C-alpha positions in Angstrom: 2.9 -29.7 100.9 6.4 -31.2 100.9 6.3 -31.7 104.7 2.9 -33.4 104.4 4.0 -35.8 101.6 7.2 -36.8 103.4 5.4 -37.3 106.7 2.7 -39.4 105.0 5.4 -41.3 103.2 7.1 -42.1 106.5 3.8 -43.2 108.1 2.8 -45.5 105.2 6.3 -46.9 104.9 6.2 -47.9 108.5 2.7 -49.4 108.2 3.6 -51.5 105.1 6.9 -52.7 106.7 5.0 -53.9 109.8 2.0 -55.3 107.9 3.6 -56.8 104.8 7.2 -57.0 105.8 8.3 -55.1 102.6 9.9 -51.7 102.5 9.3 -49.0 99.9 12.9 -48.3 99.4 13.5 -46.4 102.6 11.0 -44.6 104.8 11.3 -41.1 103.3 11.4 -42.2 99.6 7.6 -42.5 99.0 7.0 -38.9 100.0 9.6 -37.6 97.5 8.4 -39.9 94.7 4.8 -38.9 95.4 5.8 -35.3 94.7 7.3 -36.3 91.4 4.4 -38.3 90.0 3.6 -35.5 87.5 7.1 -35.8 86.1 7.4 -39.2 84.3 10.8 -38.4 82.9 12.2 -37.9 86.4 10.5 -41.1 87.6 12.0 -43.0 84.6 15.4 -41.5 85.4 15.2 -42.5 89.0 14.2 -46.1 88.2 16.9 -46.5 85.6 19.6 -45.1 87.9 18.4 -47.2 90.9 18.4 -50.3 88.7 22.0 -49.5 87.5 23.1 -48.9 91.1 21.4 -52.2 92.1 23.3 -54.1 89.3 26.6 -52.5 90.2 26.1 -53.4 93.9 25.4 -57.0 92.8 28.5 -57.1 90.7 30.7 -55.6 93.5 29.2 -58.1 95.9 30.5 -61.0 93.9 34.1 -59.9 94.5 34.0 -58.4 98.0 32.2 -58.8 101.3 29.5 -56.3 100.9 26.7 -56.4 103.4 25.1 -54.3 106.2 26.4 -50.8 106.6 29.1 -51.2 104.1 26.6 -52.2 101.4 24.4 -49.3 102.3 27.2 -46.8 102.1 28.5 -48.2 98.7 24.9 -48.2 97.3 24.4 -44.6 98.3 27.8 -43.6 97.0 27.2 -45.3 93.6 23.7 -43.9 93.5 24.9 -40.4 94.3 27.6 -40.5 91.6 25.1 -41.8 89.0 22.5 -39.2 90.1 25.1 -36.3 89.8 25.9 -37.6 86.3 22.2 -37.7 85.4 21.7 -34.2 86.6 24.4 -32.9 84.3 24.1 -35.1 81.3 20.6 -36.5 81.0 18.6 -33.3 80.3 17.4 -32.9 76.8 15.8 -29.8 75.3 13.2 -30.7 72.7 11.4 -28.2 70.5 8.5 -27.7 72.9 9.6 -29.0 76.2 12.6 -30.2 78.3 13.0 -33.9 79.2 14.9 -34.4 82.4 15.9 -38.0 82.9 17.7 -37.2 86.1 17.0 -38.9 89.4 14.9 -37.5 92.1 17.6 -36.3 94.6 21.0 -37.8 95.1 20.2 -40.3 97.8 17.0 -41.8 96.5 18.5 -44.2 93.9 21.1 -45.5 96.4 18.4 -46.3 99.0 16.2 -48.0 96.4 19.2 -50.1 95.3 20.1 -51.0 98.9 16.6 -52.2 99.7 16.4 -53.9 96.3 19.4 -56.0 97.2 17.6 -57.0 100.5 14.2 -57.8 99.1 14.3 -57.8 95.3 14.0 -55.0 92.8 10.5 -55.7 91.6 9.1 -56.0 95.2 10.8 -52.7 96.2 9.5 -50.8 93.2 6.0 -52.3 93.6 5.9 -51.2 97.2 7.2 -47.8 96.3 4.6 -47.4 93.6 1.7 -48.3 95.9 2.9 -46.2 98.7 3.7 -43.1 96.6 0.3 -43.2 94.9 -1.5 -43.4 98.3 0.5 -40.5 99.6 -0.1 -38.5 96.4 -3.9 -39.2 96.6 -4.0 -38.0 100.3 -2.0 -34.9 99.4 -4.4 -34.1 96.5 -7.5 -34.6 98.7 -6.0 -32.5 101.5 -5.4 -29.6 99.1 -9.0 -29.5 98.0 -8.7 -31.7 94.9 -6.0 -29.7 93.2 -4.0 -32.4 91.5 -0.7 -30.6 91.4 -0.6 -27.6 93.7 2.4 -25.2 93.4 5.3 -26.6 95.4 6.7 -23.1 96.2 
């Protein structure tokens, strides 16, 4: 299922880039986000960390020449540091469940921030949302209508 979701994410990312000219935060990101649509706390964590990374990149850009590869590397580095922090410190055990406001992966927030600098945060998140939902729908349909089949 993971392979199907990532492959579909790549296909739909490329289609939307060609048709609409907007990226969904990197071509592999929609597949990984589609697999996490049943974990709203992880999605919130990813969005918050990618927004923080985006704002940090904008702040750094005011004082340095940050564009192209350099911007991408710094965005991924900052996103990775914030993601690692979230994996260690943003997990809360409530009475009946565990809330995990950590990011999906280490690279995802950095790539979202990098594309957000290029095309805007809201446009990037909107494209990611549309693409991830389409990918998730196709994954559900291909597994016989089971909404959340076991990943392992």
